[in-house]
N, C-alpha and C positions, 0 to 999 in steps of 0.2 A: 504494500500498499505506498502510496506518496504519503508521506509527512508533513508536506509543507502545509500550513497555515493558508486555509483559501479563506474567500469569501462568498455567500450564497444570499439569493434573495429567493423567496419561497413563496410563491405566489397564489391564492385560493379563494375563493368565498364562503359566505355563511349556506353551510348547506347541511348541515348536522353532521354527518361522515365524512365532509370536505376537510373538515377543520384539525379534526383530532390527529390524524394520521401523520400533518403538517408539523403539528407541534411536539408529535414523538421525533418524527425526524429532523426536527431546530435541535431539540435536546443531545439527539445523537451526536448531531455535527459539532455542537458547542463543546461536548464532553470531550471530542479531539481538539480544542482549539481554535475551531473555525470562526469567522464572525458570520452572522445569521440576521437577516433582517425579514421579517414576512409580513406578506402585501395582503390584505385582506381590508373585508369590511370593519366598520369603524367598531361594532361589536365585539370585534374579536379582539381588540386593542390590550383589553387587560390581561388574557388569556396569555398571549403572545409574551408580554412584558415578565408576567410572573414566569413564564418557563425561560424568562433570562435572553430574550432575544429583542433586538431593534425592532419598530413597527411602523410601517405607514399605512394609511387606509386611502382606499380607490377615493378618488373625488370627484373627477368626472364618471365615472361608471358607476355600477349599482353598489351603494353601500349603505348596510343595514344599518342602523343606529342600535338598535336594541333586538333581543332576539325576540320572535314572538310573530303572533299571525298580524296583529296592528301593524307589523313593520316588513310584511312579507309581500313582495312586489307580484311573484311568480304564484298565483293563486291555483294551484294546479289541483287542488281537493274540489275547484268547481267543475273541472272538466269533465267531457263525455265519456271518456274512457284514457288508455296510457296513448296512446297517439296522440289524442287531442292535448295531453297533458305536456307531452315532448315538444310540440309546435307550440306550446304558451311558453315552456323553458327558453328554446330557441328565438322566438321572435321578440319576446322581452328581456330577453338576457343575454344569450350567447351569440346570437346575431345581430339584433338589432341595439347592442352596444357596443358591438365590439371593437369600433373606430374610440369609443370612449375608454375600454381598457387599454387599448393600444398605445393611447397619447399617454395614459397615466402611466404605464410601464416604461414607456420611453422617458419621462421625466423623471422617474423615481429612479430608473439606470443611468441616466445623467448625473443625478445627485449622489448615487449612491453605486458606484461602478460594483461588478461581481464576476470573479471567475465563471460563475457558473448561474442562470437561473432557472429554476424546478418549478414549473408551471402545473395546476391541476389541469383534467383534461376537458374540461368542460369550459376554460376560460380561452377561446380560442383567441378571442383579441389581445391577451396577454402574449400569447406566440408570435402574432403578428407582430406587435411591437418588438418584442426580443429580433424575429426576422429583419424587420427595417431598420434597426440600429446595429444589426450584425453581430448580436449578443448570442452567445453560446447558451445552450438550454436544453434540456429534458422535460419530458412528461410523464406527469405522475398522475395513476388512474387508481382510485381506492376503492373499487369494485371490480366485476366482469366488464371484459373490454366495450367500452360503448358504441365504439365506430367499427360497419361492418366492412372491415378493409383485410381479414385475414380467412382466405380460404379453407373450410373446415374448422371455425370457429363458431361453436353456435352462438346466431344473431340474439342480439339482448332485447327483451322488451316481452314475447309470450308468457316467458318462461317454459323454454324447451328442454326437452334430454335431449343428450348426445344422437346425434344420427345413427341408425342401424341399418337400413333399407334403403335400396335405390329412392324408393317414393320418400324417405325421411332426408334426404341429401336433396333431392329437386325441392320438397318445402321448405327447406331452410336455404334455398338457393332465393326462392321466390321473395322469402322474407327480408332476406338480407337486402335484395334489389329494391325491395319495398322502401326499405328503410335508407337506403342510399338516395331513392328519388325525392323523400321528402326531405331529408338534410339538402339536397340539391334544388329545392324550391327555393332556397334561400340564398343561393348563390350569387346571382346579381346583386343581391344588398351587398354581400358579404365583400364580392369583389369590387362594389363600388368605393368600401372602406379600405380595401388593401389599397385601391388606384390612391387615395386621398393621403395615405402614408407613402407613396413613391412605390408601392410593389406590384410585379404583375399578376394577373388574373390566374385561378384555380381553377383546374378541369373539376374536381369536386373539393365540396366545402371539408370533407374530412380530410384530404391530402394536407391542410394545415396543418396535421401532426408531424407530418413527414420533413419539416424543416428543422424538428428537433435532430437532436445526438441519438436519443434513445428512447423510447416509451418505455418507464418504470411499472411495473404491475405490482401494486402493494395489496397482494392476496397471495394464496399457495397454490402450486400447482396441484396440491395432493386434492384441494377443494374445486378446485376450478374444472371447465369444460375446456381443454385446451388439444389443439390436434400434436400429434407427435413432430411434425416437422414447421414449430411454431419460428416463423424468421427471426432472425440475429436482433434484428432490431426493435422487437419485444422480449423484455427481461423481466422474469418474474424474480421480486426483492422481498417477496413476504411481507405478510400483513402486519401493519404497524399499530400496536395493541395497547397504549398506555390511555388510560381511562380520562375522561374530559378534565382539566382543572379545574374548572367549576364544583366537579360533582362532591358535595359536604360529606363529611367525615361518616362512617356507619357504625351504629351500636344498635345489636338486635334487641327487639323489643320482645322478643321470645325467650321463656325460660331455660336454662342452661343443659336441662336435663329433656326438653322438647325433641324427641327423636323422630317428627314426624317428618315425609319430605318435604324439602324447600322448594318452592318454585318461583323463582325470578319473571316477572312480567314488565317487560320494558317496550313500547313502543317510540316512535320519532323522536327525537329531541328536535327536528322540524314541525311545525303543525302541518297535519293533515286532515285536520277535523277529524281525530282518531278518539274523543270523548266517548261518542257512541257505541263504537266497538268495543271501547276498552271496559266501560260499562258491562256490555254482556261477557266479557272474560272475567270481569268480577263475579258476577251472577253465577255464571258458570261453574265456580271453584268454589262456592256457596256450599260448603257442609261437607266436602271432599275430606278425607283423612289426610290433609296437607297443610303448609304455612305457606303461605304467599308474601313477598314483596314486591311492591308495584312503585316504579319509579317514572315520576310525570315528565321528567325531564325538561322541565322549565316551562312547556309551551301548553299544556292541561294546567287547568286551575283544580285547587283540590276539591271547593266545592263544586266540579263538574261529576264528579262520580263517588258513589255511596259503597264502601267497603264492608264486606261480613264480616266475622269476628275473628274467621283463621287469616285475614287479609290485612296487612299492613303497608300504609300509602306515604310512600316521600316524595319530595320534588326531586332529588336526586342522590345517589349512592354510587360509590366504586363499584361498579360491574367487577370488576377483575378479582375485588376480594369476596363478593356474594356469590360468585362463580365457583369458588373454592367447596361453599356448603350445598350448592343446588342441585337438585335430582333432576331437573328438566329447567327449560327457558320457553316462555310464550314472548312473541315478539313479531313487530310488523313488516321483517324481511331485510333491513337496513344490512349493508354489508357489514358494518362493525359489530354490531350486536351478533349477527348468524356469526361471524368468522371466529369470533372470542367464544361463544359457545362452543362451536363445534373444534375450536382449538382444546377447548375444556374437555371434551369428551362429551358430551352433553345432549341428551335428545331434545327436539325442539315442537315447538306447535307456531308453525310458522303462519301469520294473517297479511299477505301484502296488498296494502295500499295503495301502489303504485310504483313510479319510477323506476329502477332495476329490483325492486321488491321479488316480482315472482321468478325472477333468475335465479336470485338467491334462495329463494324457497326450493325451487327444482335441484339445487344442488345439495339440500339433505335430503329430499327426498327421493332422491333416485338412488342416493345411495343406501337408504332403509334406516335412515338416521331419526325419521321424524316426521310429523304428519304437516300436510297443508291444507289451510279452510280457505274459503273464499269471504271475500268482504263482506260482512252485512249478517255474517253466521251468527245464530241465535246461541244463547247458554246450554241448551240441550247439546248442540253440534260440538259446544267448545267443552263441554263434561264430559262427553262423550270420547272427543279426543284425547283428553287429560289422562283419562281413564287407561285407554289405550298403553299410553305413554308408560304410566306407570307399572301396569300389569302385565305387560306383554315385553318378555326380558331382550327378545331379538331388538327393539327400539336402542338397547341401551347398550348392548352388543355392538350393533353397528355403529353406533354414536361413538361409542370408545374407540372401535378401529379406525374410524375415520380422525379420530384427533391423534392418536398415535401415529398416523400416517403425516399427518398436517407437522406436528411436533418432530417429528424425526429429520424432515426437510426443512425445520425452520433454523434459519441462521442470522439472529439479531443483527448484527453488523454485515450482512451483505449489501443492503442499501448504501451505508457508508462508505464500502468498498468501491462498489459501483461509479457513485458519484465522485468519488476520489479518483478514478481513471477519467470517466470523462471530461472533470474541470482538467485535469492535467493534459489532454488533447488538446484543450482549449486555449491553454495558455499561450499567448502572445498573438492571438488573432486580433486582428484590428476591429474597429468598430465604424460603419457607414455612415454617414449622415441620412438624417431623415428628411424628406420634402415638408 
């Protein structure tokens, strides 16, 4: 590894699971003596500073002042379906504000030069800014691959298992083409933004990622559905598993001799209108022979849910600590929660609300390590699913086997080594002026 002290800019946005992995990476880089600046929404300032990093907010681009439904510009919970939700994100943030992200990134990098910028995979405009400035950068994806650019990779969105038949392969190809077409409907607007910062047009919207030195996939190959011949440009660097720094300390309210199984219930740390579904979960747990801890994630108000006697509700708690005692996890399918529970070898009940959540759920269900229920499932269906997870040993055995595979392949410092190699290669590159 190159031991030279370096300077890094890590750019992301407030999207729940898009923040914690960046803070984890910042911590790892600073532990090696590197200088790190986090760029994100204003509401993430305190977490970045608490980690010891410098911080710059987006100023032209979307910058949520606080976490919560009142400050969320992309109200995808109001969308008719997952495709409409993805289009909303593209139009309001990813493409619609791409030039704002680009100009913010250019300004920040001119003031705070970096050996390497590391950009969240959904902030295409920040990649555009790096490209315009001649700034070497890598892309960081904190979930299964968003962009349908790898033949044989299961396309993100519908929650599909790996292709096993010729019909499956054909279906995946059709879906991949449909997703690419949806992206490319926004290509004229994106290319107009590129022209405004002095860059040539792209053939496809997803091609923006290929201006990077590497695409870092912050998940586990043992968890993901990846083809055997994954191009070298895409590198698995393992899940970044720190808890959110804003999580409050945990003290169990249960008696020390209470040996009932513990269920951790955690839905999104971004608002997805999840209170109604969460209440169905609580009603489904009522009277079951278990204890449960529900973390509201700072986006659901305590008065929006009613907890039965065997359930304890808190605003937040360190999941890493709770998972040591848990017997199962009930969640919404966000990558951070799912991969932590999978790494711990715990069975999961996943109720996806949108985004990449169907795909994360399928990675558990396909391995026999849990169950998935549709959004809107009632308390009876939830009670039946939880009972199965507790009573049928195969779920625990499969979850344990998946956890062992993830842990066996996990190298906590892999991401640091890859970044050191990329930044070493980038040293000495000049930076072009932007229009």
